[in-house]
C-alpha positions as CSV (number, residue, x, y, z in Angstrom):
1,M,16.4,-193.1,35.3
2,F,14.7,-191.1,38.1
3,R,16.6,-188.0,37.1
4,L,15.4,-188.4,33.5
5,F,11.8,-188.6,34.8
6,L,12.3,-185.4,36.9
7,L,13.8,-183.6,33.9
8,F,10.8,-184.7,31.7
9,L,8.4,-183.6,34.4
10,C,10.0,-180.2,34.7
11,F,9.9,-179.9,30.9
12,A,6.2,-180.7,30.9
13,F,5.4,-178.1,33.5
14,V,7.4,-175.3,31.8
15,F,6.5,-175.9,28.1
16,I,3.4,-178.0,27.9
17,L,1.0,-176.5,30.4
18,P,-0.8,-173.5,29.0
19,A,-0.2,-170.0,30.3
20,Q,-3.0,-168.2,32.1
21,A,-5.3,-166.8,29.5
22,Q,-6.5,-163.7,31.3
23,P,-5.6,-161.7,34.4
24,E,-7.2,-163.1,37.6
25,D,-9.4,-160.1,38.0
26,G,-10.3,-159.4,34.4
27,P,-13.1,-160.7,32.2
28,F,-12.7,-163.9,30.2
29,F,-13.6,-162.1,27.0
30,S,-13.0,-158.3,27.0
31,G,-14.4,-156.0,24.4
32,A,-10.8,-155.6,23.0
33,Y,-10.3,-159.3,22.8
34,L,-13.6,-159.9,21.0
35,L,-12.8,-157.1,18.6
36,E,-9.5,-158.7,17.7
37,L,-11.3,-162.1,17.1
38,C,-14.0,-160.6,15.0
39,K,-11.7,-158.3,12.9
40,K,-11.2,-159.0,9.2
41,D,-8.1,-158.2,7.2
42,G,-8.0,-155.9,4.1
43,G,-9.2,-158.7,1.9
44,G,-12.2,-159.6,4.1
45,G,-10.6,-162.7,5.5
46,E,-9.9,-163.4,9.1
47,K,-7.3,-161.3,10.9
48,V,-6.9,-164.0,13.6
49,K,-6.9,-167.7,12.4
50,R,-10.3,-169.2,13.2
51,G,-11.2,-166.0,14.9
52,H,-14.6,-165.8,13.2
53,T,-15.6,-169.1,14.8
54,A,-14.7,-167.9,18.3
55,C,-16.3,-164.5,17.6
56,Q,-19.6,-166.0,16.3
57,A,-19.7,-168.6,19.0
58,Y,-19.4,-166.0,21.7
59,I,-22.1,-163.9,20.1
60,A,-24.4,-166.9,19.9
61,G,-23.7,-167.7,23.6
62,V,-24.7,-164.1,24.6
63,I,-27.9,-164.5,22.5
64,D,-28.7,-167.9,24.0
65,Y,-28.2,-166.6,27.5
66,H,-30.4,-163.6,26.8
67,D,-33.1,-165.8,25.4
68,L,-32.9,-168.0,28.5
69,L,-33.3,-165.0,30.8
70,R,-36.3,-163.9,28.7
71,S,-37.9,-167.3,29.0
72,L,-37.6,-167.1,32.7
73,G,-39.2,-163.6,32.7
74,T,-36.0,-161.9,33.9
75,S,-34.8,-160.2,30.7
76,P,-32.6,-157.2,31.2
77,S,-33.6,-153.7,30.3
78,V,-31.6,-154.0,27.0
79,D,-34.0,-156.4,25.5
80,M,-32.9,-157.6,22.1
81,C,-35.0,-159.9,19.8
82,V,-32.6,-161.5,17.3
83,P,-34.6,-163.5,14.8
84,N,-33.7,-167.2,14.4
85,T,-33.1,-166.5,10.7
86,A,-30.2,-164.1,11.4
87,K,-26.9,-165.3,10.0
88,T,-24.0,-165.5,12.4
89,S,-21.8,-163.8,9.9
90,D,-24.2,-160.8,9.8
91,L,-24.3,-160.7,13.6
92,Q,-20.5,-160.7,13.6
93,N,-20.5,-157.7,11.3
94,I,-22.9,-155.9,13.5
95,V,-20.9,-156.5,16.7
96,L,-17.6,-155.7,14.9
97,A,-18.9,-152.3,13.7
98,Y,-20.2,-151.5,17.2
99,L,-17.0,-152.5,18.9
100,E,-14.9,-150.4,16.4
101,K,-17.0,-147.3,17.2
102,N,-17.3,-147.8,21.0
103,A,-13.8,-148.3,22.4
104,Q,-15.1,-147.7,26.0
105,H,-16.0,-151.4,26.1
106,D,-12.4,-152.5,25.4
107,P,-11.3,-153.3,29.0
108,F,-14.7,-154.7,30.2
109,S,-16.6,-157.9,29.6
110,A,-17.6,-158.1,26.0
111,A,-21.1,-159.5,26.7
112,P,-22.8,-156.1,27.4
113,A,-21.3,-154.6,24.3
114,V,-22.6,-157.6,22.2
115,A,-26.1,-157.0,23.8
116,L,-26.0,-153.3,23.1
117,A,-24.8,-153.8,19.5
118,L,-27.6,-156.3,18.8
119,F,-30.2,-154.2,20.6
120,E,-29.5,-151.3,18.2
121,V,-30.4,-153.5,15.2
122,Y,-32.9,-156.0,16.8
123,P,-34.8,-154.2,19.6
124,C,-37.8,-156.1,20.9
125,P,-41.2,-154.5,20.0
126,K,-42.5,-152.5,22.9
127,K,-45.5,-154.1,24.6
128,K,-48.7,-152.1,24.3
129,T,-50.1,-151.0,27.6
130,S,-53.9,-151.0,27.9
131,Q,-55.2,-147.5,28.5
132,K,-58.6,-146.8,29.9
133,K,-60.7,-144.7,27.7
134,K,-61.3,-141.3,29.1
135,K,-64.9,-140.4,29.8
136,K,-66.2,-137.1,28.5
């Protein structure tokens, strides 16, 4: 009976436990990985099953984190202002197009690429600086 238990335990460790999802020193979501999740097949459907859900959730997470930084007054220099009315499917298309044109982001974390893609379409309005009137 004990041998059967050990055999079951070995089976569980080998076949049930998930493999490591990414290299120890790599990003959780690389640009290349996000690109694969966001891609569509020739008919406009998902290339990866449920990929659009993961893609859109990742993009929404980047936006939410950016908005948090803005609310704390620590927004980065790439300051995007995505309207609340933006559809996640439209955001996916924006990021997908950007990633397809900018392969330099492939091995790195996808978050900066998402921010840059959205910044191109939704830059924040520049704040007007008050200028003193010149005296004649």
